[in-house]
C-alpha positions as CSV (number, residue, x, y, z in Angstrom):
1,M,0.2,-0.2,0.3
2,K,1.4,3.4,-1.3
3,L,0.1,6.3,0.8
4,P,1.2,8.9,-1.6
5,K,-0.6,7.2,-5.0
6,I,-4.2,7.2,-3.0
7,L,-3.9,10.3,-0.9
8,T,-3.1,11.9,-4.9
9,A,-6.1,10.1,-6.3
10,L,-8.6,11.7,-3.6
11,M,-7.1,15.0,-4.3
12,A,-8.2,14.6,-7.9
13,T,-11.8,13.5,-6.3
14,G,-11.8,17.1,-4.6
15,A,-11.6,15.1,-1.4
16,L,-8.6,17.0,0.0
17,V,-8.9,20.3,-0.9
18,L,-7.3,23.7,0.8
19,S,-10.7,25.8,1.7
20,A,-10.6,29.1,0.2
21,S,-12.0,30.4,2.7
22,A,-11.3,28.9,6.7
23,A,-14.1,27.0,8.1
24,E,-14.6,26.0,11.4
25,I,-16.2,22.0,11.4
26,R,-18.3,21.3,14.2
27,Y,-18.8,17.6,15.1
28,V,-20.1,15.1,17.2
29,L,-18.8,12.6,18.7
30,H,-18.1,10.8,21.9
31,V,-15.0,11.3,23.0
32,G,-14.0,9.4,26.0
33,D,-10.9,9.2,27.7
34,K,-8.6,9.6,24.6
35,E,-9.5,13.9,23.9
36,Q,-6.3,14.5,23.1
37,E,-5.4,11.4,21.0
38,L,-8.4,12.8,18.6
39,K,-7.0,16.5,18.5
40,K,-3.5,15.6,17.1
41,I,-5.4,13.6,14.8
42,F,-7.5,16.1,13.9
43,K,-4.7,18.6,13.2
44,Q,-2.8,17.0,10.3
45,W,-6.4,18.2,8.7
46,E,-6.4,21.0,9.6
47,D,-2.9,21.5,8.8
48,K,-3.4,20.6,5.9
49,T,-6.6,22.7,5.0
50,G,-7.0,25.6,7.4
51,N,-9.8,24.9,8.5
52,T,-10.7,23.6,12.1
53,V,-12.3,20.9,13.9
54,K,-14.9,21.7,16.8
55,I,-15.7,18.2,19.3
56,I,-19.3,18.5,20.1
57,P,-19.0,15.8,23.3
58,A,-21.8,13.4,22.8
59,V,-23.7,11.9,26.2
60,D,-22.2,8.7,27.0
61,D,-25.6,6.7,26.7
62,Y,-25.8,4.8,23.6
63,N,-28.8,5.3,23.7
64,D,-29.7,8.6,24.6
65,R,-27.1,9.5,21.6
66,F,-28.9,8.3,19.4
67,A,-31.8,9.7,20.4
68,Q,-29.6,13.3,20.7
69,I,-28.9,12.8,17.5
70,R,-31.9,12.4,16.1
71,L,-33.3,15.9,17.5
72,W,-30.3,17.5,16.1
73,L,-31.3,16.2,12.9
74,S,-35.1,16.0,13.1
75,S,-34.8,19.7,13.8
76,K,-32.4,20.9,10.9
77,T,-29.6,22.8,12.7
78,S,-27.5,24.1,10.7
79,N,-24.6,24.5,13.0
80,I,-23.3,21.4,13.3
81,D,-21.9,19.8,10.2
82,L,-20.8,16.5,11.3
83,Y,-22.1,13.1,13.3
84,Q,-20.5,10.2,14.3
85,I,-22.7,7.4,13.8
86,D,-22.7,3.7,15.2
87,V,-22.9,1.2,12.1
88,T,-26.7,0.7,12.8
89,W,-28.2,4.1,12.6
90,A,-27.6,4.9,9.1
91,G,-30.8,3.6,7.6
92,S,-32.9,5.7,10.3
93,L,-31.0,9.1,9.7
94,E,-31.0,8.6,6.4
95,K,-32.7,11.2,5.1
96,H,-31.1,14.0,6.9
97,L,-27.2,13.0,6.1
98,V,-25.3,13.5,2.7
99,D,-24.5,10.9,-0.2
100,L,-20.8,10.3,0.5
101,A,-20.5,7.9,-2.5
102,E,-19.5,10.2,-5.2
103,D,-16.6,11.8,-2.6
104,A,-15.3,8.9,-1.7
105,K,-15.3,6.4,-4.5
106,A,-11.4,6.5,-4.0
107,V,-11.6,5.3,-1.0
108,T,-14.1,3.0,-0.5
109,P,-12.5,0.1,-2.3
110,L,-9.7,0.1,0.6
111,H,-12.3,-1.1,3.1
112,F,-14.2,-4.0,4.1
113,K,-17.0,-4.4,2.0
114,S,-19.3,-6.0,4.9
115,V,-18.8,-2.4,6.6
116,I,-19.3,0.0,2.9
117,D,-22.3,-1.9,2.3
118,S,-23.4,-1.7,5.9
119,Q,-23.7,2.4,5.7
120,T,-25.0,1.9,1.9
121,S,-28.4,3.0,1.4
122,N,-30.6,2.6,-2.4
123,G,-27.0,3.2,-3.7
124,R,-26.2,6.0,-0.7
125,L,-23.0,6.1,1.1
126,I,-24.8,8.0,4.2
127,A,-21.4,7.3,6.6
128,L,-18.1,7.0,6.0
129,P,-16.4,4.5,8.5
130,I,-13.7,5.2,11.0
131,Y,-13.5,2.2,12.8
132,T,-15.0,-1.1,13.2
133,D,-15.4,-3.5,15.6
134,A,-16.7,-6.9,15.7
135,P,-16.4,-9.7,18.3
136,A,-14.6,-12.9,19.1
137,M,-14.7,-16.2,21.8
138,F,-11.9,-16.0,24.0
139,Y,-10.6,-19.2,25.3
140,R,-8.1,-20.4,28.5
141,K,-5.5,-22.1,26.2
142,D,-3.8,-23.1,29.3
143,L,-7.2,-25.2,30.4
144,L,-7.2,-26.0,26.3
145,E,-4.3,-27.8,26.4
146,K,-4.6,-29.0,30.0
147,Y,-7.3,-31.3,29.0
148,N,-6.1,-31.9,25.7
149,K,-9.0,-30.0,23.8
150,P,-9.1,-28.8,20.1
151,V,-10.2,-25.2,19.9
152,P,-13.7,-25.6,18.7
153,V,-15.4,-24.9,15.9
154,T,-18.5,-26.0,15.8
155,W,-21.6,-25.7,18.9
156,Q,-21.7,-29.1,19.4
157,E,-17.8,-28.8,19.8
158,F,-17.7,-26.5,22.2
159,N,-21.1,-27.1,24.2
160,E,-18.7,-30.5,24.8
161,T,-15.7,-29.0,25.2
162,A,-17.2,-25.9,27.6
163,K,-18.9,-28.5,30.2
164,Y,-16.2,-31.5,29.6
165,I,-13.3,-28.1,31.0
166,Q,-15.9,-26.8,34.0
167,D,-16.7,-29.9,35.4
168,K,-13.2,-31.3,36.0
169,E,-11.9,-28.1,36.9
170,R,-14.9,-28.0,39.5
171,Q,-13.2,-31.6,40.8
172,A,-10.2,-30.4,41.0
173,G,-11.6,-28.0,43.3
174,N,-12.7,-24.2,41.7
175,D,-16.2,-24.4,42.6
176,K,-15.9,-20.8,40.6
177,M,-15.0,-22.4,37.5
178,W,-18.2,-21.7,34.4
179,G,-17.7,-23.0,30.7
180,F,-19.2,-19.8,29.2
181,T,-19.2,-16.7,30.3
182,F,-21.4,-13.7,27.3
183,Q,-24.3,-11.2,27.4
184,G,-27.4,-11.6,28.5
185,R,-29.2,-8.8,29.1
186,V,-31.9,-8.0,26.2
187,G,-30.0,-4.7,25.8
188,S,-26.9,-6.5,24.7
189,L,-28.9,-9.5,22.7
190,P,-29.5,-7.7,19.4
191,Y,-25.9,-8.9,18.6
192,N,-25.6,-12.1,20.5
193,G,-28.7,-13.5,19.7
194,L,-28.2,-12.9,15.8
195,E,-24.8,-14.5,15.8
196,W,-26.5,-17.6,17.0
197,V,-29.5,-17.6,15.1
198,H,-27.3,-16.7,11.8
199,S,-24.5,-19.1,12.4
200,Y,-26.7,-21.7,12.9
201,G,-28.4,-20.5,9.0
202,G,-31.5,-19.2,10.5
203,G,-31.3,-16.1,8.9
204,S,-30.6,-12.4,10.0
205,I,-33.9,-11.4,11.3
206,V,-35.2,-9.5,8.0
207,E,-33.1,-10.2,5.0
208,S,-31.5,-7.4,2.6
209,D,-35.1,-7.7,0.2
210,G,-37.1,-6.7,3.7
211,T,-38.3,-10.9,3.8
212,I,-39.1,-11.1,7.8
213,S,-36.9,-14.9,8.0
214,I,-36.9,-14.9,12.1
215,N,-39.7,-18.8,12.2
216,N,-37.7,-21.3,10.8
217,P,-36.2,-24.5,12.4
218,N,-32.2,-23.1,12.9
219,T,-33.7,-20.6,14.9
220,I,-35.6,-22.9,17.0
221,D,-32.1,-24.8,17.4
222,A,-30.2,-22.0,18.2
223,L,-32.1,-20.6,20.7
224,N,-32.7,-23.9,22.8
225,M,-29.1,-24.5,22.5
226,A,-28.7,-20.8,24.0
227,K,-31.2,-22.0,26.7
228,S,-29.5,-25.3,27.2
229,W,-26.0,-23.1,28.4
230,I,-28.7,-21.4,31.4
231,G,-27.0,-22.9,34.9
232,T,-25.2,-25.4,33.5
233,I,-22.1,-24.4,30.9
234,A,-23.3,-20.1,32.2
235,P,-24.1,-19.1,35.4
236,K,-28.0,-18.2,35.8
237,G,-26.8,-14.3,36.4
238,V,-25.5,-14.0,32.7
239,L,-29.1,-13.7,31.6
240,A,-28.0,-10.2,33.4
241,Y,-24.7,-9.9,32.0
242,A,-23.6,-6.7,29.6
243,E,-19.7,-6.5,28.4
244,E,-18.4,-5.5,32.1
245,E,-19.5,-8.2,34.0
246,S,-19.0,-10.5,32.6
247,R,-15.6,-9.6,31.6
248,A,-15.0,-9.7,35.2
249,V,-15.9,-13.6,35.8
250,W,-13.6,-14.3,32.7
251,Q,-10.7,-11.8,33.7
252,N,-10.9,-13.8,37.0
253,G,-9.4,-16.6,35.8
254,N,-13.5,-18.6,36.5
255,A,-14.4,-19.3,32.5
256,V,-13.7,-21.4,30.2
257,F,-15.1,-19.9,26.9
258,H,-16.0,-16.3,27.3
259,R,-18.0,-13.8,23.9
260,Q,-16.4,-10.6,23.9
261,W,-15.1,-7.4,21.8
262,P,-11.5,-6.5,21.4
263,Y,-11.0,-4.2,24.3
264,A,-11.1,-6.6,26.8
265,Y,-8.1,-8.6,25.0
266,F,-5.9,-6.0,26.1
267,L,-7.7,-5.4,29.6
268,G,-7.4,-9.9,29.5
269,A,-3.2,-9.0,28.9
270,M,-2.6,-5.8,31.0
271,D,-0.2,-7.0,34.1
272,G,-1.5,-7.8,37.1
273,S,-4.5,-9.8,35.0
274,P,-5.1,-13.0,36.6
275,I,-5.1,-14.7,32.4
276,K,-1.9,-12.7,31.5
277,G,0.0,-14.9,29.2
278,K,-3.2,-18.0,29.3
279,F,-5.7,-17.0,26.8
280,D,-5.8,-16.8,22.9
281,V,-9.2,-15.8,20.4
282,T,-11.1,-17.9,17.8
283,D,-14.2,-17.5,15.7
284,I,-17.3,-17.6,17.6
285,P,-18.5,-21.4,16.2
286,G,-21.0,-22.7,13.8
287,K,-23.5,-25.1,13.2
288,R,-20.9,-26.4,10.9
289,K,-17.3,-25.3,9.9
290,G,-17.3,-22.1,8.1
291,M,-20.7,-20.2,9.7
292,S,-19.1,-18.3,12.0
293,S,-21.1,-15.3,12.6
294,P,-19.6,-12.3,14.3
295,T,-21.7,-9.3,14.7
296,L,-20.2,-6.0,12.8
297,G,-19.8,-2.7,15.5
298,G,-18.0,-0.2,14.9
299,W,-18.8,3.6,13.9
300,N,-18.8,6.0,11.0
301,V,-18.7,9.9,10.4
302,A,-21.4,11.0,8.7
303,V,-22.8,14.5,7.2
304,S,-25.5,16.6,7.7
305,K,-28.0,18.2,4.7
306,Y,-28.4,20.9,7.2
307,S,-24.9,22.0,7.2
308,K,-23.1,25.3,6.6
309,N,-20.3,24.4,5.5
310,V,-21.5,20.8,3.6
311,D,-18.0,20.7,1.2
312,A,-15.5,21.0,4.4
313,A,-17.1,18.4,6.2
314,K,-16.9,15.6,3.0
315,S,-13.5,17.0,3.0
316,F,-13.1,16.0,6.9
317,A,-15.4,12.7,6.4
318,V,-13.2,11.1,3.1
319,W,-9.6,12.7,5.3
320,L,-11.3,10.3,8.6
321,A,-11.5,7.0,6.0
322,Q,-7.8,7.4,4.4
323,P,-5.5,4.2,5.6
324,E,-2.8,7.2,7.0
325,T,-5.4,8.6,9.7
326,Q,-7.1,5.3,10.5
327,K,-3.6,4.1,11.0
328,Q,-3.6,6.9,13.5
329,Y,-6.4,6.1,15.5
330,V,-5.1,2.2,15.5
331,L,-1.6,3.1,16.7
332,L,-3.2,5.9,18.7
333,R,-6.5,4.6,20.7
334,G,-6.4,0.9,19.7
335,D,-9.2,0.9,17.4
336,L,-9.6,-1.4,15.0
337,P,-9.3,-0.1,11.2
338,T,-11.7,-0.9,8.1
339,V,-9.2,-0.6,5.9
340,V,-8.3,-3.9,4.9
341,A,-4.4,-3.6,4.8
342,L,-3.7,-2.2,8.0
343,Y,-3.6,-5.3,9.1
344,D,-0.6,-6.3,7.3
345,D,1.3,-2.6,8.4
346,P,3.9,-3.5,9.9
347,D,3.6,-0.8,12.5
348,V,0.5,-1.8,13.5
349,K,1.7,-5.3,14.2
350,A,4.6,-4.2,16.0
351,K,2.3,-2.2,18.2
352,I,-0.8,-3.8,18.2
353,P,-0.1,-8.1,17.6
354,W,-3.1,-9.3,18.7
355,V,-5.1,-7.3,15.8
356,I,-4.0,-9.3,13.6
357,D,-6.6,-11.7,15.0
358,W,-9.5,-9.6,14.2
359,K,-8.9,-9.2,10.3
360,A,-10.0,-13.0,10.1
361,F,-13.1,-12.2,12.5
362,L,-14.6,-9.1,10.8
363,L,-14.1,-10.3,6.7
364,K,-17.1,-13.2,8.0
365,A,-19.4,-10.3,10.3
366,V,-22.5,-9.7,9.3
367,A,-24.5,-7.0,9.6
368,R,-28.0,-6.3,11.7
369,P,-30.4,-5.7,9.6
370,S,-30.8,-2.2,10.3
371,T,-30.8,-0.4,6.7
372,V,-33.2,-2.7,4.9
373,T,-35.5,-1.8,8.4
374,K,-34.6,1.6,8.2
375,T,-36.5,3.9,11.1
376,K,-37.6,1.2,12.3
377,Y,-34.8,-1.1,12.8
378,N,-34.8,-0.4,17.1
379,E,-38.0,-1.7,17.3
380,V,-37.1,-4.7,15.3
381,A,-34.0,-4.9,17.4
382,S,-36.0,-4.1,20.6
383,K,-38.5,-7.0,20.1
384,F,-36.1,-9.2,18.6
385,A,-33.9,-8.8,21.8
386,T,-36.8,-9.2,24.2
387,A,-38.0,-12.1,22.3
388,V,-34.5,-14.3,22.4
389,H,-34.0,-13.1,26.5
390,N,-37.6,-14.5,27.0
391,A,-36.5,-17.5,25.1
392,I,-33.2,-18.5,27.0
393,S,-34.7,-17.5,30.3
394,G,-38.1,-20.1,30.1
395,N,-40.2,-17.3,30.0
396,G,-42.7,-19.5,27.5
397,T,-41.0,-21.7,24.9
398,V,-38.7,-21.1,22.5
399,E,-41.1,-21.5,19.7
400,E,-44.0,-19.4,21.2
401,N,-41.1,-17.0,21.4
402,V,-39.9,-16.8,18.4
403,E,-44.1,-17.3,17.0
404,L,-44.9,-14.0,18.1
405,L,-41.4,-12.2,17.5
406,E,-42.9,-13.3,13.0
407,T,-46.4,-11.9,14.3
408,Q,-45.2,-8.9,15.8
409,L,-43.3,-8.0,13.0
410,I,-45.6,-8.9,10.3
411,K,-47.5,-6.1,11.6
412,L,-44.2,-3.2,12.4
413,K,-43.7,-4.0,8.6
414,G,-46.8,-3.3,7.3
415,D,-46.8,-2.2,3.9
416,G,-43.0,-1.7,3.8
417,W,-39.8,-0.5,5.9
């Protein structure tokens, strides 16, 4: 990857042009604890263009953040130029956002296709990727080696290995050991649940043509499998676990397997971690080999139609999606790039060697049905998560919950998404 050629191509499309008059670009995003790193990255664009970027901090809570951004856009506020949006928000916010397809045509082929597709609706590129996310199956490599067990590929192998090692460890005196921890609370099931269903061949809840596909035998089998984990290889409390509750069990050394996002790798490998040097990551299993279906996550940048500085805002959005910018994100912040070539970049591999594993996971990543269901996606996700939670917690049978979900989605769809 020769960056100067890419930059030349971008300049040829007009994506990077020095502003005739300086503009202040107002960008709404969740800053977290790395605001200084963001400012270092943004300054590079400021120096190139003469424009400046003013960060407008978004609220911490995920759902409140979506509501805040939707309110700003619905009111057509003109003093905000760009928004950082979740991978699932593009369909809901589409009518308020600028199409970036033409401006970004030189850079989009460099990114994971699944990420670009997730931000494309009706042929319009609603947002450009900044960084991405996908979960993996964390496993205790020391325990698999101790009991001479291979890394599982299918769910059947996974279930058997988790139960076998859990029981052996308990017999050896560790009565706190569990076979598996994951995020079983309602708010986490739009992605955990989709992974189980899709990896069993049950589809994507709603398919790309708008068809409601959830009620099928593979979905039933997947959710019955997940239901069987509760109280056997996973603690009953997992039904209320979010990321941090499930990670606590895992990082304290009390789980054989753990489904989690990449941030947990960094934390598990830190000095003082009880599992440092004892774990690795692999594909989330599937019904059969090759059916792994991690849920696509990540954050993207979108340009408001109501911006007073649309051209400068588009320039900044395209710049954020460039390979060199994404490289700064991964080196300074540890964020996973969406530019495929960066997973083979020597600087990235030297500083964050485990990032290499995530290339394979991202190539398999499955998008939630947000672009097809558009403004109704939040309701789709909520109804799906509630149905899955009821099914795996024993509040009605799996079959009853899936049938009810199908009925709810048909009603929600009405004449169309």
